C-alpha positions as CSV (number, residue, x, y, z in Angstrom):
1,M,-37.5,-1.0,65.0
2,F,-40.6,-1.1,63.3
3,S,-41.3,-2.7,59.8
4,P,-42.0,0.2,56.9
5,N,-45.7,-0.8,57.1
6,S,-46.3,0.2,60.8
7,R,-47.9,3.6,61.0
8,Y,-44.7,3.8,64.1
9,Y,-42.2,3.6,61.3
10,Q,-40.6,6.8,60.9
11,Q,-41.9,8.2,64.3
12,P,-38.9,9.9,66.2
13,L,-37.8,7.7,69.2
14,Y,-36.9,8.6,73.2
15,T,-35.6,7.0,76.1
16,A,-38.4,6.6,78.3
17,V,-37.3,5.6,82.6
18,T,-39.6,3.2,84.3
19,A,-40.9,4.2,88.1
20,G,-37.9,1.8,89.2
21,G,-35.3,3.7,86.8
22,L,-34.9,0.9,83.8
23,Q,-34.1,3.2,80.4
24,T,-36.2,2.0,77.8
25,P,-36.8,3.2,74.4
26,A,-40.2,4.7,73.6
27,V,-41.9,6.0,70.3
28,T,-44.1,9.7,70.0
29,L,-47.4,8.8,69.2
30,P,-48.2,10.3,65.7
31,L,-50.7,12.5,65.6
32,P,-54.3,12.1,63.6
33,P,-54.5,12.1,59.9
34,P,-56.6,14.3,58.2
35,P,-59.9,12.7,57.2
36,A,-59.7,10.2,54.3
37,A,-61.6,10.0,51.3
38,L,-63.6,6.8,51.8
39,A,-64.1,4.6,48.8
40,G,-67.2,3.0,50.6
41,Y,-68.3,1.0,53.9
42,Y,-68.3,-2.6,54.3
43,K,-70.6,-4.3,57.2
44,R,-68.4,-6.7,59.2
45,P,-69.7,-9.9,60.3
46,V,-69.5,-10.5,63.7
47,G,-66.5,-11.8,65.0
48,E,-64.1,-11.1,61.9
49,R,-60.7,-9.3,62.2
50,L,-60.2,-6.8,61.5
51,D,-56.9,-7.5,59.7
52,L,-59.0,-9.7,57.4
53,V,-60.4,-6.9,56.7
54,A,-57.8,-4.8,56.3
55,A,-55.9,-8.1,53.6
56,R,-59.0,-8.3,51.7
57,F,-59.9,-4.4,51.2
58,L,-55.9,-3.3,51.5
59,T,-54.2,-6.0,50.3
60,D,-52.2,-6.2,53.9
61,P,-53.5,-7.3,56.9
62,T,-51.0,-5.1,59.1
63,W,-52.4,-2.3,57.6
64,F,-55.6,-2.9,60.1
65,W,-54.6,0.3,61.9
66,K,-55.1,2.8,58.0
67,L,-58.9,1.4,58.6
68,C,-58.5,2.8,62.5
69,D,-57.0,6.1,61.0
70,A,-60.1,6.5,58.5
71,N,-63.1,5.7,61.3
72,N,-61.6,7.9,63.7
73,S,-60.9,5.0,66.3
74,P,-57.5,5.1,67.9
75,V,-57.7,1.5,68.8
76,P,-58.9,-1.5,67.0
77,D,-61.6,-2.6,69.6
78,G,-63.1,1.1,69.0
79,L,-64.4,0.0,65.7
80,A,-65.8,-3.6,67.3
81,A,-69.0,-1.7,68.0
82,Q,-69.3,-0.1,64.7
83,P,-72.3,-1.9,61.9
84,L,-70.1,-0.5,59.6
85,I,-66.5,0.0,58.7
86,G,-65.1,3.0,56.5
87,I,-62.8,2.0,53.6
88,P,-60.3,4.7,52.7
89,T,-59.6,5.1,49.1
90,G,-56.1,4.3,47.2
91,Y,-55.6,0.9,48.4
92,G,-56.5,-2.8,46.4
93,A,-55.3,-5.4,44.1
């Protein structure tokens, strides 16, 4: 259901039922990871998308969520107001 580079890749699935009675697969949200070791900080220019930052520093644009995790932000929009983005260690070309 999810690609191997997704944070939801190995999360358990269950069936949710909507108010209208429709059954649909759902995923259990992962627990927050322990704080990541940071390689440093990046001052993102106004308007630069998080996927481009992930592609530059983590080598995969779909790993924007790893930037979110490293910066204790549950959603990408939470990083929009931060002047500096912590870059986790262990990635790069």
